[in-house]
KOLLUM-110994 format. One record per atom (N, C-alpha, C): atom name; x negated, y, z negated. Coordinates in Angstrom, 1 decimal, always signed. Each point is the difference from the previous one (the first is absolute). Example, Ala and Ser with C-alpha at 12.3 -4.5 7.8 and 13.67 -1.06 7.14 Angstrom:
2
node name:N | c1:-13.2 | c2:-5.7 | c3:-7.8
node name:CA | c1:+0.9 | c2:+1.2 | c3:+0.0
node name:C | c1:-0.9 | c2:+1.2 | c3:+0.0
node name:N | c1:+0.4 | c2:+1.1 | c3:+0.7
node name:CA | c1:-0.9 | c2:+1.1 | c3:+0.0
node name:C | c1:+0.8 | c2:+1.1 | c3:-0.8
This chain:
78
node name:N | c1:-52.2 | c2:-10.0 | c3:+62.2
node name:CA | c1:-0.1 | c2:-0.9 | c3:-1.1
node name:C | c1:-1.0 | c2:+0.6 | c3:-1.1
node name:N | c1:+0.4 | c2:+0.0 | c3:-1.2
node name:CA | c1:-0.8 | c2:+0.5 | c3:-1.1
node name:C | c1:-0.8 | c2:-1.1 | c3:-0.7
node name:N | c1:-1.2 | c2:+0.3 | c3:-0.4
node name:CA | c1:-0.8 | c2:-0.9 | c3:-0.7
node name:C | c1:-0.1 | c2:+0.4 | c3:-1.4
node name:N | c1:-0.2 | c2:-0.9 | c3:-0.9
node name:CA | c1:-0.2 | c2:+0.3 | c3:-1.5
node name:C | c1:-1.5 | c2:-0.2 | c3:-0.3
node name:N | c1:-0.5 | c2:+1.0 | c3:-0.7
node name:CA | c1:-1.4 | c2:-0.1 | c3:-0.4
node name:C | c1:-0.1 | c2:+0.1 | c3:-1.5
node name:N | c1:-1.0 | c2:-0.6 | c3:-0.6
node name:CA | c1:-0.2 | c2:+0.0 | c3:-1.4
node name:C | c1:-1.3 | c2:+0.8 | c3:-0.3
node name:N | c1:+0.0 | c2:+0.8 | c3:-0.9
node name:CA | c1:-1.2 | c2:+0.8 | c3:-0.4
node name:C | c1:-0.1 | c2:+0.1 | c3:-1.5
node name:N | c1:-1.2 | c2:+0.2 | c3:-0.4
node name:CA | c1:-0.3 | c2:+0.2 | c3:-1.5
node name:C | c1:-0.3 | c2:+1.4 | c3:-0.3
node name:N | c1:+0.5 | c2:+0.5 | c3:-1.1
node name:CA | c1:-0.2 | c2:+1.4 | c3:-0.4
node name:C | c1:+0.1 | c2:+0.0 | c3:-1.5
node name:N | c1:-0.8 | c2:+0.8 | c3:-0.7
node name:CA | c1:+0.0 | c2:+0.1 | c3:-1.4
node name:C | c1:+1.3 | c2:+0.6 | c3:-0.5
node name:N | c1:+0.4 | c2:-0.4 | c3:-1.2
node name:CA | c1:+1.3 | c2:+0.4 | c3:-0.6
node name:C | c1:+0.2 | c2:+1.5 | c3:-0.1
node name:N | c1:-1.1 | c2:+0.7 | c3:-0.4
node name:CA | c1:+0.1 | c2:+1.5 | c3:-0.2
node name:C | c1:+0.3 | c2:+0.7 | c3:+1.4
node name:N | c1:-0.8 | c2:-0.5 | c3:+1.0
node name:CA | c1:+0.2 | c2:+0.6 | c3:+1.3
node name:C | c1:+1.4 | c2:-0.3 | c3:+0.5
node name:N | c1:+0.5 | c2:-1.2 | c3:-0.1
node name:CA | c1:+1.3 | c2:-0.4 | c3:+0.4
node name:C | c1:+1.1 | c2:+0.9 | c3:-0.7
node name:N | c1:-0.2 | c2:+0.1 | c3:-1.3
node name:CA | c1:+1.0 | c2:+0.8 | c3:-0.7
node name:C | c1:+0.1 | c2:+1.4 | c3:+0.5
node name:N | c1:-1.2 | c2:+0.7 | c3:+0.2
node name:CA | c1:+0.0 | c2:+1.3 | c3:+0.5
node name:C | c1:+0.6 | c2:+0.1 | c3:+1.4
node name:N | c1:-0.4 | c2:-0.9 | c3:+0.8
node name:CA | c1:+0.6 | c2:+0.0 | c3:+1.4
node name:C | c1:+1.5 | c2:-0.2 | c3:+0.0
node name:N | c1:+0.5 | c2:-0.9 | c3:-0.8
node name:CA | c1:+1.4 | c2:-0.2 | c3:-0.1
node name:C | c1:+0.7 | c2:+1.3 | c3:-0.5
node name:N | c1:-0.5 | c2:+0.7 | c3:-0.9
node name:CA | c1:+0.6 | c2:+1.3 | c3:-0.5
node name:C | c1:+0.0 | c2:+1.0 | c3:+1.1
node name:N | c1:-1.2 | c2:+0.1 | c3:+0.8
node name:CA | c1:+0.0 | c2:+1.0 | c3:+1.1
node name:C | c1:+1.0 | c2:-0.4 | c3:+1.1
node name:N | c1:+0.0 | c2:-1.3 | c3:+0.3
node name:CA | c1:+1.0 | c2:-0.4 | c3:+1.0
node name:C | c1:+1.4 | c2:+0.3 | c3:-0.4
node name:N | c1:+0.3 | c2:-0.3 | c3:-1.2
node name:CA | c1:+1.4 | c2:+0.3 | c3:-0.5
node name:C | c1:+0.3 | c2:+1.4 | c3:+0.1
node name:N | c1:-0.9 | c2:+0.9 | c3:-0.4
node name:CA | c1:+0.2 | c2:+1.4 | c3:+0.1
node name:C | c1:+0.2 | c2:+0.5 | c3:+1.4
node name:N | c1:-0.5 | c2:-0.7 | c3:+1.0
node name:CA | c1:+0.1 | c2:+0.3 | c3:+1.4
node name:C | c1:+1.2 | c2:-0.8 | c3:+0.7
node name:N | c1:+0.7 | c2:-0.7 | c3:-0.9
node name:CA | c1:+1.1 | c2:-0.8 | c3:+0.5
node name:C | c1:-0.4 | c2:-1.0 | c3:+1.1
node name:N | c1:-1.1 | c2:-0.7 | c3:-0.2
node name:CA | c1:-0.5 | c2:-1.0 | c3:+0.9
node name:C | c1:-0.5 | c2:-1.2 | c3:-0.8
node name:N | c1:-0.7 | c2:-0.9 | c3:+0.6
node name:CA | c1:-0.5 | c2:-1.2 | c3:-0.7
node name:C | c1:-1.5 | c2:-0.2 | c3:+0.3
node name:N | c1:-0.7 | c2:-0.8 | c3:-0.8
node name:CA | c1:-1.4 | c2:-0.3 | c3:+0.3
node name:C | c1:-0.1 | c2:-0.7 | c3:+1.3
node name:N | c1:+0.9 | c2:-0.9 | c3:+0.3
node name:CA | c1:+0.0 | c2:-0.7 | c3:+1.3
node name:C | c1:+0.1 | c2:+1.0 | c3:+1.2
node name:N | c1:+0.9 | c2:+1.0 | c3:-0.1
node name:CA | c1:+0.1 | c2:+1.0 | c3:+1.1
node name:C | c1:-1.3 | c2:+0.8 | c3:+0.1
node name:N | c1:-0.6 | c2:+0.4 | c3:-1.1
node name:CA | c1:-1.2 | c2:+0.8 | c3:+0.1
node name:C | c1:-1.1 | c2:-0.8 | c3:+0.6
node name:N | c1:-0.2 | c2:-1.3 | c3:-0.4
node name:CA | c1:-1.1 | c2:-0.8 | c3:+0.5
node name:C | c1:+0.3 | c2:-0.3 | c3:+1.5
node name:N | c1:+1.2 | c2:-0.3 | c3:+0.4
node name:CA | c1:+0.4 | c2:-0.2 | c3:+1.4
node name:C | c1:-0.3 | c2:+1.2 | c3:+0.9
node name:N | c1:+0.4 | c2:+1.1 | c3:-0.5
node name:CA | c1:-0.2 | c2:+1.3 | c3:+0.8
node name:C | c1:-1.5 | c2:+0.2 | c3:+0.1
node name:N | c1:-0.8 | c2:-0.2 | c3:-1.0
node name:CA | c1:-1.4 | c2:+0.2 | c3:+0.0
node name:C | c1:-0.6 | c2:-0.9 | c3:+1.1
node name:N | c1:+0.3 | c2:-1.3 | c3:-0.1
node name:CA | c1:-0.5 | c2:-1.0 | c3:+0.9
node name:C | c1:+0.3 | c2:+0.3 | c3:+1.5
node name:N | c1:+1.3 | c2:+0.4 | c3:+0.2
node name:CA | c1:+0.4 | c2:+0.4 | c3:+1.4
node name:C | c1:-0.9 | c2:+1.2 | c3:+0.5
node name:N | c1:-0.1 | c2:+1.0 | c3:-0.9
node name:CA | c1:-0.8 | c2:+1.2 | c3:+0.4
node name:C | c1:-1.5 | c2:-0.4 | c3:+0.2
node name:N | c1:-0.5 | c2:-0.8 | c3:-0.8
node name:CA | c1:-1.4 | c2:-0.4 | c3:+0.1
node name:C | c1:-0.2 | c2:-0.9 | c3:+1.2
node name:N | c1:+0.9 | c2:-0.9 | c3:+0.3
node name:CA | c1:-0.2 | c2:-0.9 | c3:+1.1
node name:C | c1:+0.1 | c2:+0.8 | c3:+1.4
node name:N | c1:+0.7 | c2:+1.1 | c3:+0.0
node name:CA | c1:+0.1 | c2:+0.7 | c3:+1.2
node name:C | c1:-1.2 | c2:+1.0 | c3:+0.3
node name:N | c1:-0.8 | c2:+0.2 | c3:-1.0
node name:CA | c1:-1.1 | c2:+0.9 | c3:+0.2
node name:C | c1:-1.2 | c2:-0.7 | c3:+0.7
node name:N | c1:-0.7 | c2:+0.6 | c3:+0.9
node name:CA | c1:-1.2 | c2:-0.5 | c3:+0.6
node name:C | c1:-1.1 | c2:-0.1 | c3:-1.0
node name:N | c1:-0.1 | c2:+1.0 | c3:-0.8
node name:CA | c1:-1.2 | c2:+0.2 | c3:-0.9
node name:C | c1:+0.5 | c2:-0.2 | c3:-1.4
node name:N | c1:-0.5 | c2:-1.1 | c3:-0.7
node name:CA | c1:+0.5 | c2:-0.3 | c3:-1.3
node name:C | c1:-0.4 | c2:+1.2 | c3:-1.0
node name:N | c1:-1.1 | c2:+0.6 | c3:+0.2
node name:CA | c1:-0.5 | c2:+1.1 | c3:-0.9
node name:C | c1:+1.0 | c2:+1.2 | c3:+0.2
node name:N | c1:+0.4 | c2:+0.3 | c3:+1.2
node name:CA | c1:+1.0 | c2:+1.0 | c3:+0.2
node name:C | c1:+1.3 | c2:-0.3 | c3:-0.6
node name:N | c1:+0.5 | c2:-1.2 | c3:+0.1
node name:CA | c1:+1.2 | c2:-0.4 | c3:-0.6
node name:C | c1:-0.1 | c2:+0.1 | c3:-1.5
node name:N | c1:-1.1 | c2:-0.5 | c3:-0.6
node name:CA | c1:-0.1 | c2:+0.1 | c3:-1.4
node name:C | c1:+0.0 | c2:+1.4 | c3:-0.5
node name:N | c1:-0.7 | c2:+0.9 | c3:+0.7
node name:CA | c1:+0.0 | c2:+1.4 | c3:-0.4
node name:C | c1:+1.4 | c2:+0.7 | c3:+0.1
node name:N | c1:+0.7 | c2:-0.4 | c3:+1.1
node name:CA | c1:+1.3 | c2:+0.6 | c3:+0.2
node name:C | c1:+1.0 | c2:-0.5 | c3:-1.1
node name:N | c1:-0.1 | c2:-1.2 | c3:-0.4
node name:CA | c1:+0.9 | c2:-0.5 | c3:-1.1
node name:C | c1:-0.4 | c2:+0.6 | c3:-1.3
node name:N | c1:-1.3 | c2:+0.2 | c3:-0.3
node name:CA | c1:-0.3 | c2:+0.7 | c3:-1.2
node name:C | c1:+0.6 | c2:+1.4 | c3:-0.1
node name:N | c1:-0.1 | c2:+0.7 | c3:+1.2
node name:CA | c1:+0.6 | c2:+1.3 | c3:+0.0
node name:C | c1:+1.5 | c2:-0.1 | c3:-0.2
node name:N | c1:+0.7 | c2:-1.0 | c3:+0.7
node name:CA | c1:+1.4 | c2:-0.1 | c3:-0.1
node name:C | c1:+0.5 | c2:-0.4 | c3:-1.4
node name:N | c1:-0.7 | c2:-0.9 | c3:-0.7
node name:CA | c1:+0.4 | c2:-0.4 | c3:-1.3
node name:C | c1:-0.4 | c2:+1.1 | c3:-1.0
node name:N | c1:-0.9 | c2:+0.8 | c3:+0.3
node name:CA | c1:-0.4 | c2:+1.1 | c3:-0.9
node name:C | c1:+1.1 | c2:+1.1 | c3:-0.1
node name:N | c1:+0.9 | c2:+0.0 | c3:+0.9
node name:CA | c1:+1.1 | c2:+1.0 | c3:+0.0
node name:C | c1:+1.1 | c2:-0.5 | c3:-1.0
node name:N | c1:+0.6 | c2:+0.9 | c3:-0.7
node name:CA | c1:+1.0 | c2:-0.3 | c3:-1.0
node name:C | c1:+1.3 | c2:-0.6 | c3:+0.6
node name:N | c1:+0.3 | c2:+0.5 | c3:+1.2
node name:CA | c1:+1.3 | c2:-0.4 | c3:+0.6
node name:C | c1:-0.3 | c2:-0.8 | c3:+1.4
node name:N | c1:-0.9 | c2:-0.9 | c3:+0.0
node name:CA | c1:-0.3 | c2:-0.7 | c3:+1.3
node name:C | c1:+1.2 | c2:-0.8 | c3:+0.4
node name:N | c1:+0.1 | c2:-0.1 | c3:+1.3
node name:CA | c1:+1.0 | c2:-0.9 | c3:+0.6
node name:C | c1:-0.6 | c2:-0.5 | c3:+1.3
node name:N | c1:+0.2 | c2:-1.2 | c3:+0.3
node name:CA | c1:-0.4 | c2:-0.6 | c3:+1.3
node name:C | c1:+1.0 | c2:+0.2 | c3:+1.0
node name:N | c1:-0.4 | c2:+0.2 | c3:+1.3
node name:CA | c1:+0.9 | c2:+0.3 | c3:+1.1
node name:C | c1:+0.4 | c2:-1.3 | c3:+0.7
node name:N | c1:-0.3 | c2:-1.1 | c3:-0.5
node name:CA | c1:+0.4 | c2:-1.3 | c3:+0.7
node name:C | c1:+1.4 | c2:-0.4 | c3:-0.4
node name:N | c1:+0.9 | c2:+0.3 | c3:+0.8
node name:CA | c1:+1.4 | c2:-0.3 | c3:-0.3
node name:C | c1:+0.6 | c2:+0.7 | c3:-1.2
node name:N | c1:+1.1 | c2:-0.4 | c3:-0.4
node name:CA | c1:+0.7 | c2:+0.5 | c3:-1.2
node name:C | c1:+0.3 | c2:-1.1 | c3:-0.9
node name:N | c1:-0.8 | c2:-0.1 | c3:-1.1
node name:CA | c1:+0.2 | c2:-1.2 | c3:-0.9
node name:C | c1:+1.3 | c2:+0.1 | c3:-0.8
node name:N | c1:+0.5 | c2:-1.1 | c3:-0.3
node name:CA | c1:+1.2 | c2:+0.0 | c3:-0.9
node name:C | c1:-0.3 | c2:+0.5 | c3:-1.3
node name:N | c1:+1.0 | c2:+0.6 | c3:-0.7
node name:CA | c1:-0.2 | c2:+0.4 | c3:-1.4
node name:C | c1:+0.0 | c2:-1.2 | c3:-0.9
node name:N | c1:-0.4 | c2:+0.1 | c3:-1.2
node name:CA | c1:-0.1 | c2:-1.1 | c3:-0.9
node name:C | c1:+1.4 | c2:-0.6 | c3:-0.2
node name:N | c1:+1.0 | c2:+0.8 | c3:+0.0
node name:CA | c1:+1.4 | c2:-0.4 | c3:-0.2
node name:C | c1:+0.5 | c2:-0.9 | c3:+1.3
node name:N | c1:-0.4 | c2:+0.5 | c3:+1.1
node name:CA | c1:+0.3 | c2:-0.7 | c3:+1.3
node name:C | c1:-0.7 | c2:-1.4 | c3:+0.0
node name:N | c1:-1.2 | c2:+0.0 | c3:-0.4
node name:CA | c1:-0.7 | c2:-1.3 | c3:+0.0
node name:C | c1:+0.6 | c2:-1.0 | c3:-1.0
node name:N | c1:+0.3 | c2:+0.5 | c3:-1.1
node name:CA | c1:+0.6 | c2:-0.9 | c3:-1.1
node name:C | c1:+1.4 | c2:-0.4 | c3:+0.3
node name:N | c1:+0.7 | c2:+0.8 | c3:+0.8
node name:CA | c1:+1.4 | c2:-0.3 | c3:+0.3
node name:C | c1:+0.2 | c2:-1.2 | c3:+1.1
node name:N | c1:-1.1 | c2:-0.3 | c3:+0.6
node name:CA | c1:+0.0 | c2:-1.0 | c3:+1.1
node name:C | c1:+0.3 | c2:-1.4 | c3:-0.7
node name:N | c1:+0.8 | c2:-0.8 | c3:+0.7
node name:CA | c1:+0.3 | c2:-1.3 | c3:-0.5
node name:C | c1:-0.9 | c2:-1.1 | c3:+0.6
């Protein structure tokens, strides 16, 4: 079962994040979900934070948790 969360973020950051997500053919929701899964599985929050900084610092990062649908596949669902 999936839960919905609400978060606040400034317009400039959201706009940049949406552009980066679109360029990687993913969504903000998928990025946040993958980060939270990764972070929740780590014993050490500091280690998880550092690992994610390194992962996001790479131009072509990809998470290894399953295979997400493409934007077209997500939007084609009824």
